[in-house]
N, C-alpha and C positions, 0 to 999 in steps of 0.2 A: 504494500500500500504506500503510495507516494504522499508525502505531506508537503503542502505548499504554504509558506508563510514564515513567521518569525515569532520568537518568544524572547522577552527580556524583562528587566525589573518593572517596566512600566505596564507590561501586559502582553497580549497576544494579538498578532495581525494575521488575518487570513487573506492571502493574495488571490485565492480563487474567486472570492466575491467582494473583497474590500472591507469586510467588517473588522472593527477593532474592539477588543475586550480588555477590561481591567485585569490586573494580575489575579483577581479572585473570580474572573469569568463573567462579570457583568458587561452587557453591551454598552460600548461607548459610542460607536457609530455603526449604523446598519449597512447593508440591508438585513442582517440577522435580526429576527424578531425576539429570540429567546436567549437567555444566558447559557454559557457552557455548562454541561453536566459535570458533576464531581463524582469520582469513583473511589472505591476503597483501595488503599495501598497497604500491602503487607511487606514487612522486611524480616528476613529470616536471620538466624544466628550468624551467618557468614556475611551479612550485609547486603545480600541480593534482594533487590526490590521487585515486587510484582504488582502491577496495576490491574485490579480486578474490574475489567470492563463490564462484567455482568452484575456488579453490585453498586448501585448509586448510593451516595451518602449526602448528608447535609453539607452546604457550602462552608459551614463552621467546623467541620470535622478535620482534625489534624492528626497525622500519624507521628507519635513520638519517636525521635531518633536518639538512640543511646550509644 
């Protein structure tokens, strides 16, 4: 799957349709009508990170890093 756009501290830019999102996924400029979805992140004992695209979580959910 090819991803087109960019991510930095100020947020996310999608070059496919020109939408901009805040770093937390809220729409800054459209045409996107909805904020980005948030997914569960698991980190195992070796530090490997898995993004669970099948489990949506609240925008306030944070995975602790130890």
